[in-house]
VEXKE-754775 format. One record per residue: residue in one letter; x, y, z of N, C-alpha, C in turn. Coordinates in steps of 0.05 Angstrom, whole numbers, padded with zeros to 5 digits, always signed. Example, Ala and Ser with C-alpha at 12.3 -4.5 7.8 and 13.67 -1.06 7.14 Angstrom:
# residues 2
a+00264-00114+00156+00246-00090+00156+00264-00066+00156 s+00257-00045+00142+00273-00021+00143+00258+00001+00157 
# end
This chain:
# residues 391
x+00183-00467+00415+00170-00443+00405+00189-00427+00387 x+00215-00429+00392+00235-00414+00377+00254-00433+00364 x+00258-00430+00337+00277-00446+00322+00299-00428+00312 x+00324-00436+00317+00348-00421+00308+00359-00435+00283 x+00362-00420+00262+00371-00431+00236+00395-00415+00226 x+00418-00428+00222+00441-00414+00211+00440-00415+00181 x+00444-00391+00168+00444-00389+00139+00471-00397+00129 x+00471-00416+00111+00497-00427+00101+00504-00414+00074 x+00530-00407+00072+00540-00396+00047+00545-00419+00027 x+00546-00412+00001+00545-00386-00011+00516-00376-00014 x+00513-00350-00011+00487-00337-00016+00486-00328-00045 x+00462-00328-00056+00458-00318-00084+00456-00288-00084 x+00473-00275-00100+00472-00246-00103+00447-00239-00118 x+00433-00218-00109+00408-00209-00121+00410-00180-00131 x+00434-00170-00135+00437-00143-00145+00440-00123-00122 x+00457-00104-00125+00461-00083-00104+00470-00096-00078 x+00456-00089-00057+00464-00099-00030+00450-00125-00023 x+00434-00135-00041+00416-00158-00034+00428-00185-00039 x+00422-00204-00021+00430-00232-00024+00405-00249-00017 x+00405-00274-00027+00383-00292-00022+00394-00318-00011 x+00382-00327+00011+00388-00353+00023+00363-00369+00025 x+00367-00396+00023+00344-00414+00026+00349-00431+00051 x+00335-00424+00073+00339-00439+00098+00332-00469+00095 x+00344-00485+00112+00338-00514+00110+00313-00522+00126 x+00300-00502+00137+00275-00506+00152+00254-00488+00141 x+00229-00497+00140+00207-00481+00129+00201-00457+00148 x+00195-00435+00135+00189-00410+00151+00160-00403+00149 x+00144-00420+00135+00115-00414+00132+00101-00411+00158 x+00088-00388+00162+00073-00383+00186+00089-00375+00210 x+00115-00371+00206+00132-00364+00229+00137-00334+00230 x+00143-00323+00253+00151-00296+00257+00182-00297+00256 x+00194-00283+00237+00223-00286+00232+00238-00262+00240 x+00261-00267+00254+00281-00246+00261+00307-00255+00248 x+00322-00236+00237+00347-00241+00224+00370-00229+00241 x+00390-00245+00248+00412-00236+00264+00438-00236+00248 x+00454-00215+00252+00481-00214+00240+00500-00212+00264 x+00516-00234+00268+00533-00236+00292+00517-00230+00317 x+00493-00242+00319+00476-00240+00342+00462-00213+00345 x+00466-00195+00327+00453-00169+00328+00430-00169+00308 x+00406-00160+00317+00382-00161+00299+00385-00141+00276 x+00376-00150+00252+00375-00133+00229+00346-00125+00224 x+00343-00107+00205+00316-00098+00198+00317-00071+00184 x+00294-00060+00176+00267-00071+00181+00260-00095+00164 x+00242-00112+00174+00233-00135+00159+00212-00128+00138 x+00204-00147+00122+00182-00144+00103+00187-00120+00085 x+00212-00116+00077+00219-00094+00060+00217-00102+00031 x+00208-00084+00013+00207-00090-00015+00235-00097-00025 x+00236-00117-00043+00261-00127-00052+00279-00106-00066 x+00266-00088-00080+00281-00068-00094+00295-00049-00074 x+00282-00044-00051+00294-00027-00031+00316-00042-00017 x+00314-00068-00014+00337-00083-00003+00361-00081-00021 x+00356-00082-00047+00379-00079-00066+00391-00051-00065 x+00374-00031-00064+00383-00003-00067+00394+00008-00040 x+00380+00002-00018+00387+00015+00007+00401-00004+00026 x+00395-00030+00025+00409-00049+00043+00405-00041+00072 x+00427-00039+00086+00426-00030+00114+00413-00050+00133 x+00413-00076+00126+00401-00096+00142+00372-00102+00136 x+00361-00089+00116+00333-00095+00108+00331-00123+00098 x+00308-00136+00104+00304-00163+00094+00275-00169+00090 x+00270-00192+00077+00242-00201+00071+00242-00231+00068 x+00222-00244+00079+00218-00273+00074+00198-00276+00051 x+00205-00290+00030+00188-00292+00007+00190-00320-00004 x+00167-00335-00003+00165-00362-00015+00187-00380-00006 x+00193-00380+00020+00212-00398+00032+00241-00388+00031 x+00246-00367+00016+00273-00355+00016+00274-00330+00033 x+00298-00323+00041+00301-00297+00055+00319-00279+00039 x+00308-00256+00032+00323-00235+00017+00334-00216+00038 x+00360-00211+00038+00371-00195+00060+00395-00180+00051 x+00405-00163+00070+00429-00146+00064+00444-00144+00090 x+00470-00138+00088+00487-00134+00111+00481-00107+00123 x+00487-00104+00149+00482-00079+00163+00497-00055+00150 x+00520-00060+00138+00536-00039+00126+00539-00043+00096 x+00521-00060+00084+00520-00064+00055+00545-00078+00044 x+00561-00091+00061+00583-00106+00051+00574-00132+00038 x+00592-00146+00024+00586-00171+00011+00580-00193+00032 x+00556-00203+00033+00549-00222+00054+00564-00249+00050 x+00574-00254+00027+00590-00278+00022+00619-00275+00032 x+00628-00250+00034+00656-00245+00040+00661-00231+00066 x+00641-00221+00080+00646-00205+00104+00652-00222+00129 x+00649-00248+00127+00656-00266+00149+00637-00266+00172 x+00614-00253+00169+00595-00251+00191+00576-00275+00192 x+00566-00281+00215+00548-00303+00219+00519-00293+00217 x+00504-00305+00199+00476-00298+00195+00458-00320+00204 x+00440-00314+00222+00422-00334+00233+00393-00323+00233 x+00374-00341+00232+00346-00334+00234+00335-00345+00261 x+00319-00329+00274+00303-00338+00296+00274-00339+00286 x+00263-00363+00285+00236-00367+00275+00218-00375+00299 x+00198-00358+00304+00180-00362+00327+00155-00376+00316 x+00146-00395+00331+00121-00409+00325+00098-00388+00327 x+00088-00380+00304+00069-00358+00304+00042-00365+00317 x+00034-00391+00313+00008-00399+00325+00009-00398+00355 x+00031-00408+00367+00033-00408+00396+00036-00379+00406 x+00053-00363+00392+00056-00336+00400+00030-00320+00398 x+00015-00325+00376-00010-00311+00372-00029-00315+00395 x-00031-00340+00404-00050-00346+00426-00042-00332+00452 x-00015-00330+00457-00006-00316+00481-00011-00286+00478 x-00007-00275+00454-00012-00247+00449-00042-00240+00452 x-00059-00257+00441-00088-00252+00443-00096-00251+00472 x-00086-00270+00488-00093-00270+00516-00084-00245+00530 x-00060-00236+00523-00049-00211+00535-00065-00186+00526 x-00068-00183+00500-00081-00159+00490-00110-00157+00497 x-00123-00180+00501-00151-00180+00509-00156-00168+00536 x-00134-00166+00552-00137-00155+00579-00122-00129+00583 x-00110-00119+00562-00094-00095+00564-00103-00075+00543 x-00120-00056+00552-00133-00037+00533-00112-00021+00518 x-00092-00010+00532-00072+00007+00519-00057-00009+00498 x-00049-00034+00505-00034-00050+00486-00051-00057+00462 x-00077-00062+00466-00095-00068+00444-00097-00044+00425 x-00101-00021+00436-00103+00003+00419-00078+00009+00404 x-00055+00004+00416-00030+00008+00402-00027-00012+00380 x-00036-00037+00385-00035-00057+00364-00053-00050+00340 x-00077-00039+00346-00094-00030+00324-00081-00007+00309 x-00069+00012+00324-00055+00034+00311-00033+00024+00292 x-00018+00005+00301+00004-00006+00284-00007-00021+00259 x-00029-00036+00263-00041-00050+00241-00052-00030+00220 x-00063-00008+00229-00075+00012+00211-00053+00027+00195 x-00028+00026+00204-00007+00040+00190+00003+00025+00165 x-00004+00000+00162+00006-00016+00141-00014-00021+00119 x-00006-00018+00094-00023-00024+00072-00030-00054+00072 x-00054-00060+00063-00063-00088+00060-00065-00102+00087 x-00071-00087+00108-00077-00099+00134-00106-00092+00141 x-00117-00106+00160-00146-00106+00164-00157-00078+00171 x-00146-00065+00192-00158-00040+00201-00153-00018+00180 x-00130-00019+00166-00126+00001+00145-00146-00001+00123 x-00152-00025+00115-00169-00030+00091-00199-00030+00098 x-00207-00046+00118-00235-00050+00125-00247-00024+00136 x-00232-00009+00151-00242+00015+00163-00231+00041+00150 x-00205+00045+00152-00193+00071+00144-00197+00076+00114 x-00188+00058+00097-00191+00063+00068-00220+00066+00060 x-00237+00047+00070-00265+00048+00062-00278+00075+00071 x-00273+00084+00095-00285+00108+00105-00275+00132+00090 x-00249+00132+00083-00238+00155+00068-00251+00156+00040 x-00252+00134+00027-00263+00133-00001-00293+00141-00001 x-00308+00129+00017-00337+00134+00016-00343+00162+00028 x-00325+00174+00043-00328+00201+00052-00331+00220+00028 x-00314+00215+00007-00316+00231-00017-00343+00227-00031 x-00352+00202-00031-00378+00196-00044-00401+00209-00029 x-00401+00208-00002-00422+00220+00013-00423+00250+00010 x-00400+00262+00011-00399+00292+00008-00410+00301-00018 x-00409+00284-00038-00418+00292-00065-00444+00278-00073 x-00459+00268-00053-00485+00257-00058-00486+00232-00075 x-00465+00215-00074-00463+00191-00090-00469+00167-00072 x-00487+00151-00080-00495+00127-00065-00473+00106-00067 x-00474+00086-00049-00455+00064-00050-00459+00049-00076 x-00438+00047-00092-00440+00034-00119-00445+00004-00117 x-00458-00007-00137-00464-00036-00137-00441-00052-00149 x-00428-00042-00169-00406-00057-00182-00380-00041-00180 x-00361-00053-00166-00336-00039-00158-00312-00054-00168 x-00292-00039-00177-00266-00051-00184-00244-00037-00168 x-00228-00053-00154-00204-00042-00140-00179-00049-00156 x-00164-00030-00163-00139-00034-00177-00116-00035-00157 x-00102-00057-00156-00081-00061-00137-00091-00066-00109 x-00108-00086-00107-00121-00092-00081-00102-00103-00060 x-00080-00115-00069-00063-00130-00051-00074-00158-00047 x-00061-00173-00030-00069-00201-00026-00094-00204-00011 x-00101-00185+00007-00124-00188+00024-00145-00167+00017 x-00167-00175+00006-00187-00156-00004-00206-00146+00017 x-00195-00135+00039-00212-00127+00061-00229-00103+00054 x-00219-00084+00038-00236-00062+00030-00260-00072+00014 x-00256-00092-00002-00278-00104-00017-00299-00116+00001 x-00290-00130+00022-00310-00141+00040-00327-00119+00053 x-00314-00097+00059-00330-00075+00071-00350-00064+00052 x-00342-00061+00026-00362-00051+00006-00385-00071+00004 x-00380-00097+00005-00401-00116+00004-00420-00114+00028 x-00408-00110+00051-00424-00106+00075-00443-00082+00072 x-00433-00061+00058-00448-00036+00056-00467-00035+00033 x-00470-00057+00017-00490-00057-00004-00480-00062-00032 x-00454-00063-00037-00444-00069-00063-00452-00098-00070 x-00459-00103-00095-00467-00130-00104-00443-00146-00116 x-00425-00131-00127-00402-00144-00142-00377-00127-00136 x-00356-00141-00128-00331-00127-00122-00308-00143-00134 x-00294-00132-00154-00271-00145-00167-00246-00133-00154 x-00230-00151-00143-00205-00143-00130-00182-00153-00148 x-00169-00134-00161-00148-00141-00180-00120-00133-00170 x-00101-00152-00174-00074-00146-00166-00055-00163-00183 x-00030-00155-00185-00010-00170-00200-00004-00197-00186 x-00008-00198-00159-00003-00222-00144-00030-00235-00138 x-00029-00259-00127-00053-00274-00121-00070-00259-00099 x-00096-00261-00102-00114-00247-00083-00130-00269-00068 x-00132-00266-00042-00146-00285-00025-00175-00288-00034 x-00184-00313-00036-00212-00318-00045-00228-00333-00024 x-00215-00346-00004-00230-00360+00017-00220-00350+00044 x-00236-00355+00065-00231-00344+00091-00235-00367+00111 x-00217-00369+00130-00219-00391+00150-00241-00386+00170 x-00251-00408+00182-00272-00405+00202-00263-00388+00226 x-00237-00389+00232-00226-00373+00254-00228-00343+00247 x-00220-00337+00222-00222-00309+00214-00251-00299+00214 x-00269-00316+00204-00298-00308+00203-00309-00304+00231 x-00302-00321+00250-00311-00318+00277-00301-00292+00289 x-00275-00286+00285-00264-00261+00296-00275-00237+00282 x-00280-00238+00256-00291-00215+00242-00320-00210+00251 x-00335-00231+00255-00363-00228+00264-00363-00215+00291 x-00346-00223+00309-00345-00211+00336-00336-00182+00335 x-00317-00176+00317-00307-00149+00314-00329-00130+00303 x-00345-00140+00284-00367-00125+00273-00388-00119+00295 x-00393-00139+00311-00413-00136+00333-00403-00115+00353 x-00377-00115+00358-00367-00096+00378-00365-00068+00368 x-00358-00065+00342-00353-00038+00331-00377-00026+00316 x-00391-00043+00301-00413-00034+00285-00434-00056+00283 x-00453-00058+00301-00472-00080+00301-00488-00082+00275 x-00491-00060+00260-00505-00062+00234-00490-00081+00215 x-00464-00080+00215-00448-00098+00199-00452-00127+00208 x-00454-00131+00234-00458-00158+00245-00485-00169+00234 x-00506-00153+00233-00531-00162+00223-00531-00170+00194 x-00512-00159+00179-00510-00165+00150-00491-00188+00143 x-00480-00200+00164-00458-00219+00160-00465-00242+00142 x-00488-00254+00146-00496-00278+00131-00503-00271+00102 x-00507-00245+00096-00513-00238+00068-00487-00234+00053 x-00464-00233+00066-00438-00229+00053-00423-00255+00050 x-00423-00272+00071-00407-00297+00071-00425-00321+00069 x-00414-00342+00057-00427-00368+00055-00406-00390+00060 x-00414-00412+00074-00395-00434+00078-00389-00448+00051 x-00364-00456+00048-00355-00470+00024-00335-00492+00033 x-00346-00515+00040-00330-00536+00052-00320-00528+00079 x-00294-00530+00083-00282-00523+00109-00276-00493+00111 x-00281-00478+00090-00275-00449+00089-00300-00433+00084 x-00297-00407+00082-00319-00390+00075-00312-00373+00050 x-00332-00366+00035-00328-00348+00012-00347-00325+00014 x-00340-00304+00000-00359-00281-00003-00368-00281-00032 x-00392-00291-00038-00401-00294-00066-00399-00269-00083 x-00402-00245-00071-00400-00221-00086-00372-00212-00093 x-00352-00226-00080-00324-00219-00084-00312-00235-00108 x-00300-00221-00127-00287-00234-00150-00257-00227-00149 x-00241-00245-00137-00212-00241-00136-00200-00246-00164 x-00186-00226-00175-00173-00229-00201-00143-00223-00196 x-00129-00243-00187-00101-00240-00181-00083-00251-00203 x-00058-00243-00202-00039-00253-00222-00043-00241-00250 x-00058-00219-00251-00063-00205-00277-00060-00175-00273 x-00049-00162-00293-00048-00133-00292-00074-00121-00300 x-00079-00097-00291-00104-00083-00296-00109-00081-00326 x-00088-00077-00342-00091-00073-00370-00103-00097-00385 x-00102-00121-00372-00112-00145-00386-00141-00151-00380 x-00155-00134-00365-00183-00139-00358-00202-00133-00381 x-00197-00145-00403-00214-00139-00427-00241-00152-00425 x-00244-00173-00409-00269-00188-00408-00287-00179-00385 x-00280-00157-00371-00295-00149-00348-00319-00132-00357 x-00341-00136-00342-00365-00120-00347-00360-00092-00335 x-00372-00071-00347-00368-00044-00337-00375-00041-00308 x-00362-00022-00295-00365-00017-00266-00378+00010-00261 x-00392+00012-00238-00403+00038-00229-00381+00055-00216 x-00361+00041-00204-00341+00055-00189-00315+00039-00189 x-00292+00052-00190-00267+00039-00186-00249+00057-00169 x-00229+00045-00156-00211+00060-00139-00184+00047-00136 x-00165+00062-00127-00138+00052-00122-00125+00069-00100 x-00107+00057-00086-00091+00071-00065-00062+00065-00069 x-00046+00086-00074-00017+00084-00078-00010+00064-00100 x-00024+00066-00123-00019+00049-00146-00011+00065-00170 x-00025+00087-00176-00020+00101-00201+00007+00113-00204 x+00021+00118-00181+00048+00129-00183+00068+00109-00195 x+00059+00083-00196+00078+00062-00205+00073+00054-00235 x+00051+00063-00247+00045+00053-00274+00064+00064-00294 x+00070+00048-00315+00090+00055-00335+00079+00073-00357 x+00053+00068-00363+00041+00083-00385+00015+00096-00374 x+00018+00119-00361-00006+00132-00348-00029+00138-00367 x-00023+00148-00391-00044+00154-00410-00060+00129-00418 x-00045+00107-00422-00059+00082-00429-00076+00072-00406 x-00066+00074-00381-00081+00066-00358-00107+00083-00355 x-00104+00109-00359-00128+00126-00357-00148+00119-00378 x-00139+00113-00402-00158+00104-00423-00171+00078-00416 x-00156+00060-00404-00168+00034-00396-00189+00038-00374 x-00183+00056-00355-00203+00061-00334-00228+00073-00347 x-00225+00090-00366-00249+00102-00379-00265+00081-00394 x-00252+00061-00405-00266+00040-00420-00281+00021-00402 x-00272+00018-00377-00285+00000-00358-00306+00013-00341 x-00308+00039-00342-00326+00053-00325-00351+00060-00341 x-00375+00056-00329-00400+00063-00342-00402+00093-00345 x-00416+00102-00366-00421+00131-00368-00434+00142-00343 x-00423+00164-00332-00433+00175-00307-00421+00162-00283 x-00405+00141-00287-00393+00127-00264-00370+00144-00252 x-00362+00136-00228-00342+00151-00213-00317+00134-00207 x-00295+00147-00202-00272+00133-00192-00256+00151-00173 x-00242+00138-00155-00227+00153-00134-00199+00141-00133 x-00179+00158-00131-00151+00149-00130-00136+00166-00110 x-00119+00152-00095-00099+00166-00078-00072+00160-00090 x-00058+00182-00097-00033+00180-00112-00010+00192-00096 x+00011+00177-00090+00033+00185-00074+00056+00194-00092 x+00065+00219-00089+00085+00230-00107+00113+00229-00096 x+00117+00216-00073+00144+00216-00061+00162+00195-00073 x+00188+00199-00070+00208+00179-00077+00205+00157-00057 x+00196+00133-00066+00190+00112-00047+00215+00098-00035 x+00238+00105-00045+00262+00093-00034+00267+00104-00006 x+00260+00129-00001+00264+00141+00025+00244+00164+00028 x+00223+00160+00043+00202+00181+00046+00213+00206+00059 x+00236+00204+00073+00248+00227+00084+00262+00245+00064 x+00264+00235+00039+00276+00251+00017+00256+00249-00006 x+00233+00261-00004+00211+00256-00024+00217+00265-00052 x+00236+00284-00056+00242+00294-00083+00268+00284-00094 x+00281+00266-00080+00308+00257-00088+00309+00247-00117 x+00288+00232-00125+00289+00220-00152+00285+00241-00174 x+00276+00266-00166+00274+00287-00186+00300+00301-00192 x+00321+00292-00177+00348+00303-00182+00363+00285-00202 x+00350+00264-00212+00363+00245-00230+00352+00249-00258 x+00370+00247-00278+00362+00248-00306+00348+00222-00312 x+00335+00221-00336+00321+00197-00344+00340+00174-00346 x+00365+00178-00355+00384+00157-00358+00393+00147-00330 x+00396+00166-00311+00404+00158-00284+00382+00143-00270 x+00357+00151-00275+00335+00139-00261+00325+00113-00273 x+00332+00108-00298+00322+00084-00312+00328+00058-00297 x+00352+00054-00286+00356+00028-00271+00340+00025-00246 x+00330+00048-00235+00314+00047-00211+00284+00046-00218 x+00274+00067-00229+00248+00069-00241+00226+00055-00226 x+00224+00060-00200+00202+00048-00184+00176+00064-00186 x+00178+00090-00193+00155+00107-00197+00157+00121-00223 x+00134+00132-00233+00134+00146-00258+00142+00176-00256 x+00144+00186-00231+00153+00213-00225+00134+00235-00234 x+00109+00228-00242+00090+00249-00248+00082+00264-00223 x+00074+00289-00227+00065+00306-00205+00034+00309-00206 x+00023+00323-00187-00006+00325-00185-00018+00338-00211 x-00005+00359-00220-00015+00372-00244-00015+00354-00268 x+00005+00336-00270+00006+00317-00292-00018+00299-00292 x-00025+00288-00269-00047+00269-00267-00073+00283-00272 x-00077+00307-00262-00102+00321-00268-00105+00325-00298 x-00084+00332-00312-00085+00336-00341-00092+00310-00355 x-00079+00288-00346-00084+00262-00359-00113+00253-00355 x-00123+00257-00331-00151+00248-00326-00171+00265-00342 x-00166+00291-00344-00184+00308-00359-00182+00301-00389 x-00158+00296-00399-00155+00288-00427-00168+00262-00434 x-00172+00245-00413-00185+00218-00417-00215+00219-00413 x-00226+00243-00410-00255+00246-00408-00267+00247-00381 x-00250+00251-00360-00259+00252-00333-00262+00280-00323 x-00284+00285-00308-00288+00310-00294-00279+00307-00265 x-00263+00326-00255-00254+00325-00228-00277+00335-00210 x-00288+00317-00194-00310+00324-00176-00299+00336-00150 x-00279+00324-00138-00267+00334-00114-00238+00325-00113 x-00221+00344-00104-00192+00338-00102-00182+00349-00076 x-00165+00334-00062-00152+00344-00038-00122+00337-00040 x-00105+00355-00032-00076+00352-00034-00064+00350-00006 x-00045+00332-00003-00032+00328+00023-00004+00341+00022 x+00001+00359+00040+00027+00371+00042+00031+00383+00070 x+00054+00395+00073+00061+00406+00099+00043+00429+00107 x+00036+00431+00133+00019+00453+00142+00034+00480+00140 x+00020+00502+00136+00034+00528+00135+00050+00533+00160 x+00040+00524+00183+00055+00529+00208+00082+00514+00208 x+00082+00490+00197+00108+00475+00196+00127+00488+00176 x+00116+00498+00153+00132+00511+00134+00145+00536+00146 x+00129+00552+00159+00139+00577+00171+00159+00572+00193 x+00155+00550+00208+00174+00543+00229+00199+00530+00219 x+00200+00523+00193+00224+00511+00181+00228+00482+00189 x+00206+00468+00195+00209+00440+00203+00220+00423+00180 x+00234+00402+00188+00244+00382+00168+00222+00365+00158 x+00227+00350+00137+00207+00333+00124+00195+00313+00143 x+00211+00299+00158+00201+00278+00175+00188+00289+00201 x+00196+00313+00210+00186+00323+00235+00163+00343+00231 x+00154+00347+00207+00134+00367+00201+00106+00356+00205 x+00087+00374+00208+00058+00367+00209+00047+00370+00180 x+00029+00351+00173+00017+00351+00146-00013+00350+00149 x-00027+00359+00128-00056+00356+00127-00065+00358+00098 x-00090+00352+00093-00102+00354+00067-00112+00383+00062 x-00109+00392+00038-00118+00418+00030-00139+00416+00008 x-00162+00429+00012-00183+00429-00008-00178+00452-00028 x-00197+00455-00048-00193+00474-00069-00192+00503-00059 x-00204+00509-00037-00204+00537-00027-00183+00542-00005 x-00166+00522+00000-00145+00525+00020-00119+00534+00007 x-00106+00553+00019-00080+00563+00008-00057+00545+00017 x-00043+00533-00002-00020+00517+00005+00005+00534+00005 x+00020+00533+00027+00046+00546+00028+00068+00526+00021 x+00082+00529-00001+00101+00509-00010+00124+00505+00010 x+00131+00480+00015+00155+00475+00031+00179+00472+00014 x+00176+00468-00012+00198+00467-00031+00208+00495-00036 x+00233+00500-00032+00245+00527-00035+00258+00529-00062 x+00266+00554-00069+00280+00558-00094+00306+00543-00094 x+00320+00541-00071+00345+00526-00070+00340+00497-00075 x+00318+00486-00063+00312+00457-00068+00306+00452-00097 x+00290+00470-00109+00283+00467-00137+00307+00469-00155 x+00326+00485-00148+00350+00488-00166+00366+00463-00168 x+00363+00444-00149+00377+00418-00150+00364+00398-00168 x+00339+00404-00177+00325+00385-00193+00333+00387-00222 x+00329+00365-00237+00334+00365-00266+00309+00374-00280 x+00312+00381-00305+00288+00387-00322+00274+00360-00329 x+00247+00360-00331+00229+00383-00331+00221+00393-00303 x+00230+00380-00282+00220+00386-00255+00230+00413-00245 x+00254+00422-00254+00265+00447-00245+00247+00470-00254 x+00231+00466-00274+00213+00487-00284+00185+00486-00271 x+00181+00467-00253+00154+00464-00242+00149+00485-00220 x+00123+00491-00217+00114+00509-00196+00121+00497-00168 x+00129+00514-00150+00137+00505-00123+00114+00491-00109 x+00089+00500-00113+00067+00487-00100+00063+00459-00111 x+00065+00456-00137+00062+00429-00150+00083+00410-00140 x+00107+00419-00136+00128+00403-00125+00124+00396-00096 x+00110+00414-00081+00106+00410-00053+00084+00390-00046 x+00066+00385-00065+00044+00366-00061+00056+00338-00062 x+00053+00323-00040+00065+00296-00039+00044+00274-00042 x+00019+00281-00041-00002+00262-00045-00027+00276-00054 x-00042+00265-00073-00068+00276-00082-00089+00254-00080 x-00112+00261-00069-00135+00243-00070-00156+00257-00088 x-00166+00242-00108-00183+00255-00128-00207+00237-00134 x-00230+00249-00134-00255+00236-00142-00262+00247-00170 x-00267+00228-00189-00273+00236-00217-00299+00224-00226 x-00310+00237-00246-00335+00227-00258-00330+00224-00288 x-00338+00201-00299-00336+00198-00328-00359+00212-00342 x-00351+00229-00361-00372+00245-00376-00388+00228-00395 
# end
């Protein structure tokens, strides 16, 4: 059930604190732990850029290679430490876990909670993201759209499946990486049972969404468009609705992207976006990248550093009307109590809610221009969710 694999030097340097090793055993389908002199490293599944920049034992398994860093960011080729992988047979482990969680309600709920915390996982996408997005539509009297485009869907188009269950006829899931197009019989059986347990209406619609295709299943209304950037979708038919979650903060040319969205949306169509304004290198230091000049930030450049007011202006200039906007930031009670970033309470604020800025004059004074001239409230907004209508 457990395979121990020693990583052999030399490792390939990948910039910063990162190194790449190719194990002599396949890791496909395994649950992987990385050890440094028998001590576990992590967190796993970290973005490669963060492994380079932050190190600290972060690692990721990608296409048979392991991208990793030393616990203290020393040279993994020179520090003399022993690096080993523990690879657990995921199929066998999964069956044991299923048997356990099926009889332990608390463990099951904690497992669901953990699944919902991660982007591109089932509960986050099929339930949380869908309900959040369509909550905006319902509040504004907008029916479930028939033709939908998701920008940055990730590998697993679970939000798209939910839209199809709820009446969408066509759902295009676009991402720079490959997007899943078929589903195993085991997944279909589990999803059918989950729908029956949580929402029997979805269970009744199951056969209208999925069709058998050889040994697998497909969703005929789902159009996976992976391996292509959003800007290249010149051949797509116009959409009634499009959406994205934590994507727009990464785009290099925001005005061009907004124009492209306008060109793909039908007149009177709507779109919804959730935009995260934090420095993604360390969410505990959300404004750290605003302390860097353009020259200092250029080698990093993981986000475009626009703030909420910037995006509102870009969307309006591209012909969109803001139908509803909510901003995520620290609660007034946390601000008044002087809570730290990670220990504070946060909530969404509507247009009639008064936001108390958590960014102080002292914090703003450390920023470079043009951010040093920004309003404290604008700097304090760390996420915006916005529903727009194309005029």
